[in-house]
matplotlib code that plots the C-alpha trace (Angstrom):
import matplotlib.pyplot as plt

x = [85.5, 85.1, 85.3, 85.7, 87.5, 86.9, 89.6, 88.3, 91.3, 94.0, 97.2, 99.0, 95.9, 95.6, 99.7, 99.4, 97.3, 99.2, 101.0, 97.4, 96.8, 99.9, 99.3, 95.9, 97.6, 100.3, 97.4, 94.2, 94.7, 91.4, 90.1, 89.6, 89.9, 88.5, 89.2, 86.7, 88.4, 88.7, 89.8, 92.0, 94.1, 93.2, 96.4, 97.8, 96.1, 96.6, 100.1, 99.2, 98.9, 96.7, 94.4, 91.7, 89.7, 89.0, 86.0, 87.0, 84.3, 84.4, 82.8, 85.4, 83.6, 80.0, 79.6, 80.0, 77.1, 74.8, 71.7, 73.3, 70.9, 74.7, 76.0, 73.3, 73.0, 76.5, 75.9, 73.4, 75.6, 78.3, 75.5, 74.7, 77.9, 79.1, 75.7, 76.3, 79.4, 78.0, 80.3, 80.6, 82.1, 82.8, 86.3, 85.4, 89.0, 88.6, 86.0, 84.4, 80.3, 81.1, 83.0, 80.2, 77.8, 79.8, 81.1, 77.0, 76.4, 77.7, 74.6, 76.8, 77.5, 80.0, 83.0, 85.1, 86.5, 84.5, 83.2, 86.9, 88.6, 86.7, 88.1, 84.3, 82.5, 79.4, 79.8, 80.9, 77.2, 76.8, 79.3, 77.3, 81.2, 83.2, 87.1, 88.9, 92.0, 94.9, 94.2, 98.1, 99.6, 101.0, 98.2, 100.8, 99.5, 96.3, 95.6, 97.4, 95.5, 92.3, 92.3, 93.7, 90.7, 89.0, 90.1, 91.4, 95.0, 98.2, 100.4, 104.0, 107.1, 108.0, 105.4, 106.4, 103.9, 104.1, 104.7, 104.9, 104.9, 104.0, 106.3, 103.7, 103.9, 107.3, 106.2, 107.5, 110.6, 112.1, 114.8, 116.0, 119.8, 120.9, 121.1, 119.6, 118.3, 114.2, 113.6, 110.2, 109.8, 106.4, 103.9, 100.2, 100.5, 102.1, 103.7, 105.4, 107.5, 110.7, 113.0, 114.0, 117.6, 117.8, 117.3, 120.1, 121.9, 121.5, 121.5, 124.5, 126.0, 124.7, 125.6, 129.2, 129.5, 128.4, 127.8, 124.4, 121.4, 118.6, 114.8, 111.8, 108.6, 104.8, 101.4, 99.4, 100.7, 102.2, 104.3, 105.5, 105.9, 108.0, 109.9, 111.3, 112.9, 114.7, 115.7, 116.0, 119.8, 120.8, 122.3, 122.4, 118.7, 115.3, 112.0, 109.9, 107.7, 104.0, 103.5, 100.1, 100.6, 102.2, 104.7, 106.1, 106.5, 108.0, 110.6, 111.2]
y = [111.6, 111.3, 108.0, 106.3, 103.7, 101.1, 99.7, 99.7, 97.6, 96.7, 98.5, 96.0, 95.9, 100.2, 100.1, 96.9, 99.3, 102.3, 101.4, 100.9, 104.3, 105.6, 103.6, 105.0, 108.6, 107.6, 106.6, 108.4, 112.0, 112.9, 110.7, 112.0, 110.0, 109.5, 106.7, 105.1, 103.2, 102.6, 105.6, 104.2, 103.3, 107.1, 108.2, 105.1, 106.6, 110.5, 109.5, 109.1, 112.8, 111.8, 110.7, 113.8, 113.2, 110.4, 109.2, 107.7, 104.8, 102.8, 99.2, 97.6, 100.5, 99.4, 95.9, 96.4, 98.0, 97.8, 98.6, 101.6, 104.3, 106.2, 103.4, 103.9, 107.5, 107.2, 105.1, 106.7, 109.9, 108.1, 107.1, 111.0, 111.9, 109.4, 109.6, 113.6, 113.1, 112.2, 109.7, 108.8, 105.3, 103.6, 100.3, 98.4, 96.3, 94.1, 91.7, 91.5, 91.1, 94.2, 96.7, 95.8, 96.9, 99.5, 100.4, 100.4, 103.3, 106.1, 105.3, 105.2, 101.9, 99.4, 97.5, 94.5, 91.4, 88.4, 85.7, 83.7, 86.2, 88.1, 86.5, 86.5, 85.3, 86.9, 89.2, 90.0, 89.8, 93.9, 94.9, 96.0, 95.2, 92.2, 91.6, 88.7, 89.2, 85.6, 84.5, 83.4, 86.3, 89.1, 91.5, 94.0, 92.9, 91.3, 95.5, 97.1, 94.4, 95.2, 99.0, 99.0, 96.8, 99.7, 102.2, 100.9, 100.8, 98.8, 98.4, 99.3, 98.6, 97.7, 98.7, 102.3, 103.2, 107.1, 108.1, 111.4, 112.2, 115.2, 118.0, 118.3, 114.3, 115.5, 116.2, 115.4, 114.1, 116.8, 116.4, 112.4, 111.7, 112.2, 109.0, 105.2, 101.9, 101.1, 97.9, 96.8, 94.2, 94.2, 91.3, 91.0, 87.9, 86.7, 83.6, 85.7, 87.6, 87.1, 86.3, 89.3, 87.6, 87.6, 91.3, 92.5, 89.8, 91.8, 95.1, 94.7, 93.7, 96.5, 98.6, 97.2, 97.6, 101.5, 103.0, 103.7, 104.4, 102.2, 103.6, 101.0, 102.4, 100.6, 100.7, 99.4, 99.0, 95.0, 96.6, 99.5, 97.2, 94.6, 97.9, 99.5, 95.3, 95.8, 98.9, 98.0, 96.1, 98.2, 101.6, 102.1, 102.2, 104.7, 103.6, 106.3, 108.2, 107.3, 107.5, 108.3, 106.2, 109.9, 110.0, 106.3, 107.0, 110.0, 107.8, 105.6]
z = [75.2, 79.2, 80.7, 84.4, 85.0, 88.0, 89.9, 93.4, 94.9, 96.3, 96.4, 93.7, 91.8, 90.7, 90.6, 88.2, 85.8, 86.1, 83.1, 80.7, 81.9, 80.5, 77.3, 77.1, 77.4, 74.4, 72.4, 73.1, 74.9, 74.0, 77.2, 80.0, 82.6, 86.1, 88.8, 90.9, 94.0, 97.3, 99.2, 101.4, 97.7, 96.4, 96.5, 94.5, 91.9, 92.2, 91.3, 87.9, 86.3, 83.8, 86.0, 86.1, 89.0, 91.3, 93.3, 96.7, 97.6, 101.0, 100.4, 102.5, 105.7, 103.9, 103.7, 107.5, 107.6, 105.3, 106.9, 108.4, 107.1, 107.0, 105.0, 102.3, 102.3, 100.9, 98.2, 96.9, 97.0, 95.1, 92.5, 91.3, 91.6, 89.0, 86.9, 86.9, 85.5, 82.6, 81.3, 78.0, 78.8, 82.0, 81.7, 84.1, 84.4, 88.4, 86.6, 90.2, 90.6, 93.2, 90.1, 87.7, 90.3, 90.9, 86.9, 86.2, 89.5, 86.6, 83.7, 80.9, 78.9, 80.6, 79.0, 80.7, 80.4, 78.8, 81.3, 80.2, 81.9, 84.2, 87.2, 88.3, 84.8, 86.4, 85.9, 82.6, 81.3, 83.5, 80.9, 77.7, 75.6, 76.5, 75.5, 75.2, 77.4, 78.3, 81.4, 82.2, 81.3, 84.2, 85.3, 84.3, 80.6, 81.1, 82.0, 79.4, 76.5, 78.1, 78.0, 73.9, 73.3, 74.8, 73.0, 69.8, 69.4, 70.3, 73.1, 72.4, 74.3, 77.8, 80.2, 81.8, 85.0, 84.2, 88.4, 89.3, 92.8, 93.8, 95.8, 98.6, 98.9, 100.6, 104.7, 107.0, 104.9, 104.0, 105.6, 104.4, 103.9, 100.6, 100.1, 102.2, 102.3, 102.6, 104.7, 103.4, 106.3, 106.1, 104.6, 103.7, 105.6, 109.1, 106.8, 104.0, 107.2, 107.4, 110.2, 112.4, 112.6, 109.1, 108.2, 111.0, 109.1, 105.6, 106.8, 109.7, 106.0, 103.7, 106.7, 106.6, 103.0, 101.7, 105.3, 104.4, 107.4, 106.8, 106.9, 107.7, 107.2, 108.5, 108.1, 111.7, 115.1, 114.6, 111.5, 113.9, 116.6, 114.4, 112.2, 116.1, 117.4, 114.3, 115.0, 118.4, 117.4, 114.3, 115.9, 112.1, 111.3, 111.9, 112.3, 110.2, 111.2, 109.8, 106.4, 103.4, 101.1, 98.4, 101.6, 101.1, 97.4, 97.4, 99.6, 97.3]

ax = plt.figure().add_subplot(projection="3d")
ax.plot(x, y, z, "-o")
ax.set_aspect("equal")
plt.show()
């Protein structure tokens, strides 16, 4: 069964979808699963070996340039690509009007959450098959239940993310020490940031305990500056080079 999964963003939401894909691989190996997601997170989709093909879209860019000819051309190109794949079904696990609209690009029956379960209830209007999933559950379990209802099985056991990191993801990290700590100092909002002096105290205590080096990854200029500020006072800490998502997965 040729199937398209629509889960566009964000990084955490894609990661929370992986255990449901592992369930699907175990119970329905006859399914060939492709994934449509934001280009920035496409490498997350590629971490699961059951994913056959990843379609990349750039809504975060397109929405800022909707009236440009290039944007319309790229959206039409995506629609042609999805229709040409001749999917038997589409599963929209995001439950947004945006994701539902893109799901219908494939011109195949769309499965998704019902109006009581979707994040945006109106999204259910764009689905031909709708399923109830209680909102008061962790995202991982909600995804597992949605997949199970859409494909006709019962999920069992603890979540298995099924991540397989490609060997080529090592890239510039081939000279990593055998053991190390990774300090994930960045957050999505400044209000969640931990004070630098707290990082200094924690990492110093760790180093006094096991004498392992500390690696500080970053994803943008402000995060790099923060990593450099933390490392400046800790001789055993090292700021990582720029990392792709696959390289970050290898690091962890």
